[in-house]
N, C-alpha and C positions, 0 to 999 in steps of 0.2 A: 385485125383481131376482133372486129365487131360481130363476126358470125360464130364465135366460139360458143359451144353449148355449155351452160353452167354445169359444174360438177355436182355430184350427189352431196348431200349435207354431211355425210360421214367422211368426206375427203380429208386426207392428211397432207402434210407437207410433201411426202413422197409422191402422192398423186398429183399435186400441183406441179412438182418438178417434172413429172412424167409428161404432163400436158404442155408445159413450156418446151420441153425437149421435142415434143411432136410438132409444135409450131415451127421450131427451128429446122427440124427434119424435112418438113414439107415446103420450106421456103417462105412460109407466111410471116415469120420473123426473120429479118435479114441482118447481116453483119452491121453493127453499130446502132441498131434499133434500141431505144430506151425502154426499159421495162418498168412501167409505173406500178407501184405496189397497190395503190388504191384501184386502179383500173383492172388489174389482174384479179384482185379480190372480188370486185363487182362482177366481172365476167364469169368467174368460176364459182360464184356463190359461196365464198368462204370469207373468214376474217383476214386481217392483214398479218396475223401471227404466223399461220402456216405458209403464207406467201413469202414472208421474210425468211423463214427457215428454209424454204425451197430455194430461194435465190442464193442464200449462203452456201447451201449444198452444191448448187450448180457453179458457184464461184470457186469453191474448192476443187471442183472437177474440171475447171478451166473452160466451162461452157459460157459463162457470163463473167463480166468484171464489175466489181462494185467500187465506186469512188465516193469518198466522203463529200457530202453536200451536193453531189451530182446525181447519184443513184446507180442503177444497174443497167448494163448495156450488153448486148449480144456480142460475143467475141467472134471476130472474123475467122471463118473455118476454111482451111486450105486442104488440098489433097494430101500434101505432105503431113499436115497435122493429123489427119485421119489415119494415115498409114502409121505414123508414130504411135497413135493411140493403141492400135492393135499390136504393135511391137511391144508396148508396155504390158499388155495383157499376156503376151507370150512370155515375157520375162518373169512376170509374177507367177503365172501358173507353171512355168518351167522350173522355177525355184521350188515350188511346192512339190512337183514331181520328184525332183532330186532329193528333197528332204524326206519324202515318203519312203523312197528306197533306202536312204541312209538310216532311217529309224526302223527299218524292217516293218513298215506298216502293211496293212492288208491289201497288197497289190492285186491279189486275185479278185477280190470284191470290186476294187476300182476298175480293173480291166473288164470285168463283166458289166459294170455300169456303162462303160464306153461302148462295148459291143451291143448292149441292149438299146442304147440310144441310136446306134447305127441301124438297128433293125426296125426303127419306128415307122409306123404306117403313114403318118402325116406330120405336118409341121407342128401342130399343137403338141402331139406326143413327143416329138423330137425336142422341142423347146423345154418341156417339162423334165425330160430325162437328162438333158444336158445340164440344166440347172442343178438337178440332184447329184449328177456326177461331179460337178465342180464343187458342190457343197461338201461332198465326201473328200475330194482332193484337198480342199483347204482345211478340212478338219484333220486329215492325216499329216499334211505337210506344213501346217500353219503354226502360229503362235500368236499371243496377243499383239505383238508388234507387227507381225505379218498381216493380221486381220485389219489393223489400222491402215496399212498401206493398200491392201486389196480393196478395202471398203471405200477408199478414195477414188477408185476407178469407176466412174459413172458412165454407163453405156451411151453411145451416141444415137442408137436406134431405139425408139420407143416401142413398147408392146412386144409382140412375138418377133424376134430377130429374123427367124427363118422365113416367116410369112412376109415380112417387110422388105427383105432383100433377096430377090430371085437368085437362085443358084447356090446360096450358102448352105442350104440343106443337103444338096448333092455333094458339096465339098466335105461337109461333116460326115456323111455316110461313107465316103471314100476314105477319109483320113483316120477317123476314130478307130476302126479295126486295126490299123497299123500301130496306133498308139497302144491299144490293148495288147497286141501280140508282143510288142517290145517290152511292155511292163511285165507280162507273164513270164518272159524270158530274162527279166532283170537287166535289160539293155537300156539303161537310163538315158544315155546320150541319144539313142535312136528314138526313144519315146519323146524326148524334148524336141528333137528335130521335126518329127512328124506332127507334133502338136503345134509347134511354132509355124511350120509351113501352112498348116490349115488356117491359122489365124491371119497370116499375111495374105493368103488368097482371099479370105473372106473380107479383109480390109479393103482390098482392091475392088471388090464387088460393092461394098458400101460407098466407096468413092464414086462409082458409076451412078448409083441411085441419087446421091446427093447432088451430083453434077446435073443430072436430068431434072431434079427438083428445083434447080437454080439456087441451091443452098450453099454453094461454094463460091468464095471470092475467086476472081479470075487471074490471080497472080501466080497460079501454080497449075500445071496441067495434070489431069487425072492419070 
């Protein structure tokens, strides 16, 4: 961790959490490593308050564990845990898709969001448009309780998901039009299946990168 570049002074707890996630993603922080709040605050050029907030957020997400009088530690990450993570995303977003149809939400607008994302020229545009589409999806099919659950799912991949994980962009461009077509025809089950299969395939690609980075414990095969 000694080579970490300090964060800008405007950094928030979310930015600190992002940087810690990146260190885990790259394998610079390994399973069981202790996360010293003072050290992290010094390295990132922030106070201890956003560091503690970031660690609490990561603990709720299952990325780190916090033990009284001992501190925070990186949770061992297995291939199975990664695949489960994307299964959970599929369940949460699949629930929102079903509720959107049930509530007669604006499926045409949501379908066009997915189609527009699939037409993206590069990973940056794709990332931005997928975020916007999911925001609309959660707005149409969500609720305060749903938002609390969905908000607890913190991504394993820092930064631009599609740029960090080769192949995930191609998966999205292939599957999102299928989701859009199913939504446009009010075929809820087909939309959920297409969306879920996209996330499962992307999850397998995430496992590959984590394994290559040395960020997975070796008690589970990719």
